[in-house]
LUMMAR-869100 format. One record per residue (C-alpha): x, y, z; residue in one letter. Coordinates in steps of 0.001 Angstrom, whole numbers, plus 500000, padded with zeros to 6 digits. Example, Ala and Ser with C-alpha at 12.3 -4.5 7.8 and 13.67 -1.06 7.14 Angstrom:
% residues 2
+--------+--------+--------+------+
!     xx !     yy !     zz ! rest !
+--------+--------+--------+------+
! 512300 ! 495500 ! 507800 !    a !
! 513670 ! 498940 ! 507140 !    s !
+--------+--------+--------+------+
This chain:
% residues 135
+--------+--------+--------+------+
!     xx !     yy !     zz ! rest !
+--------+--------+--------+------+
! 423721 ! 289081 ! 468886 !    m !
! 420985 ! 286377 ! 469116 !    r !
! 419833 ! 284744 ! 466206 !    e !
! 415975 ! 284812 ! 465545 !    v !
! 415834 ! 283633 ! 461892 !    l !
! 417951 ! 281688 ! 459264 !    r !
! 417080 ! 280111 ! 455996 !    n !
! 418533 ! 279478 ! 452984 !    a !
! 418602 ! 282850 ! 451787 !    h !
! 418836 ! 284995 ! 455052 !    f !
! 420265 ! 285687 ! 458289 !    i !
! 418291 ! 287690 ! 460760 !    v !
! 419914 ! 288765 ! 464526 !    t !
! 419143 ! 291011 ! 466878 !    v !
! 421379 ! 292878 ! 469493 !    d !
! 419344 ! 294331 ! 471797 !    h !
! 422320 ! 295692 ! 473774 !    t !
! 423830 ! 297777 ! 470787 !    a !
! 420068 ! 298496 ! 469434 !    k !
! 421252 ! 296764 ! 465965 !    l !
! 418933 ! 294098 ! 464032 !    a !
! 420934 ! 293086 ! 461282 !    r !
! 419499 ! 290972 ! 457686 !    v !
! 422714 ! 288855 ! 455872 !    t !
! 421486 ! 288058 ! 452843 !    r !
! 423197 ! 284576 ! 451672 !    t !
! 424489 ! 283427 ! 448450 !    a !
! 421503 ! 280868 ! 447768 !    e !
! 419751 ! 281751 ! 444471 !    l !
! 415870 ! 282197 ! 444942 !    f !
! 413493 ! 279306 ! 442885 !    d !
! 410770 ! 281401 ! 441965 !    s !
! 409136 ! 285167 ! 442696 !    i !
! 406987 ! 283124 ! 444841 !    e !
! 410015 ! 282072 ! 447032 !    q !
! 411190 ! 285916 ! 447199 !    i !
! 407758 ! 286714 ! 448698 !    e !
! 407965 ! 284101 ! 451265 !    q !
! 411329 ! 284620 ! 452118 !    k !
! 410960 ! 288065 ! 452693 !    c !
! 407859 ! 288154 ! 454438 !    e !
! 409702 ! 285684 ! 457234 !    e !
! 411861 ! 288644 ! 457612 !    i !
! 409157 ! 291040 ! 458182 !    i !
! 407941 ! 288825 ! 460649 !    g !
! 411431 ! 288341 ! 462525 !    a !
! 411443 ! 292480 ! 462954 !    l !
! 408020 ! 293134 ! 463439 !    a !
! 408411 ! 292716 ! 467435 !    l !
! 410903 ! 294960 ! 467657 !    l !
! 410700 ! 298653 ! 468632 !    d !
! 411986 ! 300115 ! 465396 !    r !
! 412336 ! 303919 ! 466424 !    s !
! 414742 ! 302760 ! 468768 !    a !
! 416987 ! 300342 ! 466982 !    m !
! 419022 ! 300374 ! 463838 !    s !
! 419223 ! 298348 ! 460972 !    l !
! 422171 ! 296552 ! 458721 !    l !
! 421442 ! 294997 ! 455658 !    l !
! 424641 ! 293098 ! 454481 !    d !
! 423926 ! 291921 ! 450975 !    i !
! 427584 ! 291427 ! 449806 !    r !
! 426838 ! 287616 ! 448937 !    a !
! 423233 ! 288458 ! 447074 !    a !
! 423361 ! 287597 ! 443799 !    p !
! 422555 ! 289965 ! 441668 !    g !
! 419001 ! 290606 ! 439928 !    r !
! 417397 ! 293319 ! 438327 !    n !
! 414651 ! 292013 ! 436775 !    d !
! 411612 ! 293908 ! 436396 !    p !
! 409451 ! 290887 ! 438183 !    r !
! 412241 ! 290642 ! 440756 !    f !
! 411928 ! 294375 ! 441486 !    e !
! 408040 ! 294496 ! 441445 !    s !
! 407872 ! 291566 ! 443964 !    a !
! 410606 ! 292946 ! 446298 !    t !
! 409244 ! 296627 ! 446567 !    l !
! 406675 ! 296140 ! 448992 !    r !
! 408374 ! 293780 ! 450655 !    l !
! 412146 ! 295948 ! 450848 !    r !
! 409814 ! 298827 ! 452023 !    t !
! 408077 ! 296781 ! 455130 !    a !
! 411453 ! 295501 ! 456411 !    a !
! 413123 ! 298384 ! 456546 !    v !
! 410803 ! 301345 ! 457492 !    r !
! 410815 ! 302691 ! 461330 !    g !
! 414247 ! 302044 ! 461825 !    f !
! 415777 ! 304965 ! 463449 !    a !
! 418931 ! 304323 ! 460850 !    r !
! 419343 ! 302176 ! 458238 !    v !
! 422536 ! 300755 ! 456562 !    g !
! 423403 ! 298815 ! 453499 !    v !
! 426562 ! 296623 ! 453313 !    l !
! 427804 ! 296104 ! 449874 !    v !
! 430622 ! 294653 ! 447589 !    g !
! 430131 ! 296297 ! 444327 !    t !
! 429495 ! 299484 ! 442668 !    s !
! 426637 ! 297580 ! 440975 !    a !
! 424876 ! 296755 ! 444322 !    g !
! 425700 ! 300139 ! 445679 !    a !
! 424009 ! 301232 ! 442342 !    l !
! 420825 ! 299402 ! 442580 !    q !
! 420436 ! 300268 ! 446356 !    v !
! 420416 ! 304357 ! 445511 !    r !
! 418274 ! 303244 ! 442965 !    r !
! 415759 ! 301863 ! 445561 !    h !
! 416286 ! 304974 ! 448264 !    v !
! 414633 ! 307095 ! 445023 !    r !
! 411817 ! 304665 ! 444763 !    e !
! 410845 ! 304011 ! 448509 !    d !
! 412068 ! 306952 ! 450166 !    g !
! 413701 ! 305444 ! 452746 !    i !
! 417292 ! 306918 ! 453591 !    e !
! 420169 ! 304700 ! 453944 !    r !
! 423599 ! 304605 ! 454092 !    m !
! 425544 ! 302719 ! 451728 !    i !
! 429250 ! 301622 ! 452015 !    s !
! 431657 ! 298805 ! 451282 !    d !
! 433084 ! 299582 ! 454713 !    d !
! 431359 ! 297461 ! 457601 !    e !
! 433100 ! 299572 ! 460513 !    d !
! 431803 ! 303013 ! 458947 !    e !
! 428468 ! 301543 ! 458659 !    l !
! 428312 ! 300540 ! 462424 !    l !
! 429637 ! 303650 ! 463667 !    a !
! 426522 ! 305663 ! 461712 !    y !
! 424055 ! 303130 ! 462424 !    l !
! 425414 ! 303651 ! 466514 !    a !
! 424720 ! 307341 ! 466068 !    a !
! 428585 ! 307749 ! 466539 !    a !
! 430717 ! 309594 ! 463745 !    p !
! 432624 ! 307371 ! 461645 !    p !
! 436332 ! 306926 ! 462459 !    r !
! 438864 ! 308985 ! 460254 !    r !
! 441264 ! 307003 ! 457995 !    r !
+--------+--------+--------+------+
């Protein structure tokens, strides 16, 4: 994978051979809503040149500090939608059941389907359009 963006909050990598983009959230806290918006715009810019319809997106939010206050949710709705819209498949790697519940709510709000799992191998199989391996 080739790294296309790194800042204190996110790492974005792209594997053109596997047709996979990956956005990994770090544990770094945001200082302000404006900082959230700026960092999310950086992600949107890093993903802008990709042929999204031919690629899958893996969002790894396991390290993300939990946050769902109304100002945060309002600020991230537009940005979240712009970042994930258009990808052939989207998978979200979560570390907690609370994280999975929040992402399910995001699916209801923005209408963009995502597979949600705490199993990275299962998500990668889904994103590659291969059936997940049986356990």
